[in-house]
N, C-alpha and C positions, 0 to 999 in steps of 0.2 A: 218425156219420158217417166216412170211409174217405178218404185221399190215397193214389191209385195211381199209378204210376207210366205217365210217358206212353208212348204204345206206338213211336211214333218213335223219343226218347231210352233206349227200356230196349233196343228190338231193336239200334239201333248199340252202346249196351253191349254187348251178348251177339257180336256182330259182333267186336269188338275184342279181346274177354275171349280169344274162341277163336282170336283171330291171333295169342296170346302161350302164354306157359307160367307167367305170374306170377300168383298169388294176391292179391286185393281184400279190403280191409274190408267187412263188407257193412256194419255202422255207419256207416263214410263215405260209403259209397254211397248210405244211404238217404237221410245229410244232403243230398247232392251235389242227391237228384233234390225234395226239397225246400224249396231253397235255392230255387230260383225259378220262379216261376207256369210259365213254359210249358213247366218240364220234368215236370209231374204232371197229372192231372184227380184232381176232388173230387166220391165219392159222396155223396150226400143221401139219409137213410133216413131218413123221416118215423115216430116213435114212435106206436106206438097210437093213446097221444090227440089226435094232431098231425093236420093231414092239410098236405101239400103240392099247391100248386095252379097250372098253367104255362098260359102263353098258346102255343095251338099246340102244335106239336112239337119246337120249339128257342127258345122265347120265354121272356120272363120265368118266374120263378119267387118265388112267395112263400108264408106260409104266412096270409095274410089273401086271402079271395078277393073281397070286395072293393076290393083297393086293385088286384090285376091288373084289375079290370073300369073302375075307373075310368080306369086310366091304358092301358087295350088299345090305342086309336085312336092315344097317341101313340108305345107300342112297337114297334105292327107298321103304322104308316099306310104305310110305302114297301112291303109287301109285299099291298096291294092300292089305294093311288091314287097317280097319276105327278104330278108337283108343278111347273107350268109357270109361269114370271115373264116377263114382256114388262113393255117400257116405254112408255109414254103420251108426250104434248107435256109440254116442262115446265111447271111449273105458275106462272100468269103473278096477278099484283096484289102490292101489297103489305103485309108482313103485320109487325107490330110483336112478336109473339111465338109463342111456340107450346107446349103443354101435353106433358108428359114424365112417364111413371111410372117414381115413383122406384125401385120394387122392380126392375123390367127392364130401365131407361133405354131401353122404345119409345117415339118419337114420334108423339103423337097425332094432331099438327097444333094450327093455332091456334082458338081456342076456337069465333069465327064461320065457322067454315070450313064447309060443307055437307057434308063429309063426318066430322067431327069427334066425331057422337055412336054414328055404326055404328061408327068403329075403336074407340073406349071401350069400348061394349060388348062386342065381338065381341073383343077385349083380357080382359075380366072374364072373361066366359063361356070361352073357351079354359085359363086360367091360374089365378083368384083365386075363382071360384062356390061351391068348393068350399071354402074356406078362411075367408072372411070375406064378408059381406054387399058390396052395391051401393054402401051409403051409406059402408062405412069403405074401398071400393075408390076412390071418387071422393073422399075424403079427403085421399091418399098422392097424389095429382094435381098436380105442381109448373107455375108459369109459369116460361118461361124466356124474357126479352128477348137472349141475346147474337144478333146478326147472323150469325154465324158457326154456330150451333147450328140457327137458321131455314134457312138457307143448307143444311145435310144436312140438315135436314127434305124441304123439296122435292127434294134428289136422292131421297130415301128414298119420297116419299112417286106417284114416277114409277111405282116397279115393281108390277106389278097382279100376284097372285099367285092362281092358280087352283086345282085339284083336280080329276084325273080319273079316273072308276073305271079298274083295268088289268087286271078278271076277267070284261068283260062284255061280249057280242059287240055291242052297241051302246053305246060309253060315253058315263057322265054329267059333266056339267064342273058344280062346284060354284065359286061366288066368294069362298068362305071358310071357312077351316079348320070354324067351326062346323058350316056347312051339311053339309060330310065328315062330319064327328064323327057327326052325326046321323042321316045315311043308314049309315055303318059298324055304326053300336050298330042299328037296322032289319033289316040283313041279314047280317050277320057275326057277330058280338058273340054270339050264343046259343050257338052251337055251337064256341066259338073256347076258351072256358076249361075244362081239364081236369083232375082229380085226379090226382093219381100218389102213390103207396105212394115209391118212392125214383127218382132221375134221377142222372145223371153230368152234371157239366159242367166244360169246361173250366180249367186253370187261373188264366188270364187273365179268365175271364169271373166266375169265382170273387171276383175279387178288387173286383167293378163289380157286386156286384146291386143291384137297384134296391131289395129290399128290407131294412130298417135291420137288422130281427132275424137274419136271416140273414149278413148282411155281418157281426156282430159275431161270430155264434156258428162263423163259418168262422173272423176271424182270431184268436180265442181259440185255436180246435183246433188251426191252426196252430202258433201259437206254443208251445202245451204240445209238439204231438208233433215241433217241431225239436228242444226242449230232451231228447226222449227219444222217438228214432225206431224204438221196439220196434214198432208193426204196420204201419211201412212196410217193416222189416226180414224182418219176416215173409212180408209179398208178394211181397217182391222174393225169398227164398226159394226160396217157392213155384211162382215163374214161372221162375227158374234152374235149377231142377231139372227143369222142363216142358222149357226149351231144350237140356236135353243138360249141363250143365254141374254141377260136383260141390258143394256146400253141405257144409262141414265148421268143426267146431270144435277149435280150438289150444289155446295155452295161458291159464290162468283160462278157458276154454271160450268164446275170442272165436269169433264167426263169421265164416269166411275164403269168396270164392268163387274158381273155378280149373277152368280147361278141364281140367284133370290130378288123378285120384282119387290122394288120399294114401295110398303104401303102406308102411309101415314098415321099414328092412333088416334085416334078422332074422338069425339068425347062418347058420339053415339052406341060404342062400344061400353056397356052396362056391364058385360056378362066377364068379369075379369077381377083379378082381387083386389086392393088395396095396395099389396106390396107391386103388383102392377105399374101400376099409377105411378106407386113412388120412384120405380126404379125409372120411368119416362119424364117425369118429371125433375129427376137428380140430372139425366143425360141432357134434358133441354136446358138446364139452368149453365150446364158447363159442358158446351159441345167437345169432342175428340177428346173426352175424359178415355181413362184407360181403366180395364178390369179391375185393377187390384187398387187405384185411386177410386173407384165405385165403391167397392166393396170397402173402402175403410170411413166413405163418407156416408154407408145406410148402417153400417153394423158398428156399432158403439157401445160401449158400456156390457159389452158379454164377453164372457172366456169359456176354454175351457168345451166341452161340447157341445153346453147350447151354443158358441161358438161357429161352431161346425154344422150344425144340423141349420145356421142361418145363412151362411156359406154355400154349403148345397141348397138350399130354397134360393137362394138369390142365385145361383146359376142354374139353374132348372129353369125358373123364369127367363132369364134374361134368352137363352137358350131358344125359348120359345118364342120370346117376341124377336129373335134375329130370323129364325126362321119364317117367320110372320110376314117379313119385309118390316117390321113395327122399328125396329134397331137397323142402323146398317153398322156391320163390322167393316172395317177396314185391314187390308195384309199390314199395317204398322201397330195393331193392336187396340187401336181407337175406338170407340164409339159415338157414336153423332145419332138423328133424326133424321128420318128423309123429307126432303122441303115438304111445305104445306101446296095439295092441289091447287092448281092454277083451272078456274071456268073458261072454257074453249071459246074463243071468238064466235061471235055470229056470223054468220054469211049475210052479207048486206042485203042483196038483192033477193035472197028466198028467205030469210030469216028461220032459218028452219035450226034448230042447238045438233053439234054432234053427239053421235049417242057416247057413252061414256065407258068405254072399253078399254081392257089394258093395252091392247095396241093402238088406241088414242090418247093412253096417258104416256104412252109412249113419244108420241108426236113431237112435244118440245126438242127433244134429243133432236131428231131431224130438224127441224122448222124455226129453233132457236138462233143463237149465238154461234156462229159456225166459228171452227176452232181456230182461225186466222185471225178473224176481230176478236177472241177473247183473248192471244197471244197480246194484238193492240193495247187491246185493255190493261193488261197487266205493266206493261211498258209505258203506258199513260199516269200512272198512278203516283199522289204524293206518297211521301214518308208517313203519313198517319194512318191512310190506305193500305201503303202493304205491310204495316205494324198491325191493323185491325184485321188484314186480311190471312195474315198468320192465328191472329186467336180466336179465326172463325174453321178454322181451316183448311183453308185455301192454299195453294201456292206461293209464296212471295214473288217478287219479280224479276229479283238477280240469283236465288239462290230456290233448290226441289226442296220441299216439304218432304216429313217422313214419307207420306200416303203417295208423293207422287215420284222419292226416289225411285231408282231401280228394287223389284222385288227381292229382296234378299231370302230368298225361301223356294217354296216347292213351285213356283209358276217360274221364277227364275234359272233353277235345276231345270225343266222343260224345255227352256228356251236354249241354254247352253245345251242340252243334249244332241242337236241338229249339230253343233261344231264337232262332233266326233263320231256322228251316228248310232249313238249311246239309246235308247229307250230308258233307261234307269234313271229315277228319279227321288229326291228325297223322300224319306216318309214323313207325316203329317204329325205335326206335335200338339198334343190337346193342352188348351191352358184353363188352369184352372181359376177360379176365381179365387183372388187374393194370395195368388200366387205373384212369385217375383217378374 
């Protein structure tokens, strides 16, 4: 079983990420997609020893073929028959009691009414014949003498329900659901149930499966993956790369996604101003520093117009550094430098070094520590390591740091848009240097 991001929600997220320049935690995004059913799909994969059975192309799914066949008419009735309800003349006569089925609450009419036996038999065959004998069913029928209940039965008895075929040139009409079901089993059922090895079910449908076994399996899998969303992270990473975004590892190997490829600032880059180098050094000295804190640190002892000019210059230089990938801005507003490049290992047999291409630079994301190892490493940290981890800008073990929390911005709005089918999202807010 796999949980997959819903296509509409995923496309909205990609669009919003590409419209900005900030990096988002893959861990937080995975949980965001898993949080609500409309944001993801569920792919059911049958193991070799188990089969999945589906009713038609988009009908009910179960691991029990007999369950699908027994309930086929109920599940697909609307696809093959039209239900017509008409009202007859009011029922005349004085009745002192009325029979009612305790299990379903259905009125069967007075026991001395001419239609009582037919209604009793029809209700039994439609709903209870597969789980109890007719004698047991009769024993749970109660006799009600309340006048209000008798009047209620009279109103319901005026309604006559018929079933007409909707796929035949000359429609046939049946006076009861039992007759319609017999026609369904004779003409449609044989070619309707099919065996499938895997099937994708949308999130909301996966929460109301008719098969209790599948319901429980999906619920347990969702609970487990919500706690440890490694499979969803890997699925998102692959899809983000296909969409032209960059997935990279940062401090402690945590995965992030950004529209900008991170490129460490090197000493070889001499054609830059001293202000740019000062910004890089300040961020290196204070990882995960905010824009306002950076401005307070670099712009001192100036006021008035001079301070405004300094802030504009700082904002311009910082914008260039972020767009060039030399500085990473996270969705919580913090700033940090990319991790330093590591030389690719030589192939022992050929001793031929790998080329330094952008795709090669992304290799550590795929070949590095997998998300599940990443989570295990967090769990095994000491208290001192956890504290150092937070200072370094990576998530602590017991709670999610700001950059790992659910993105409360345009990306979160884009994912949430799938809940209602809306394509609207919050406008992007520009952050000024020195702002609050």
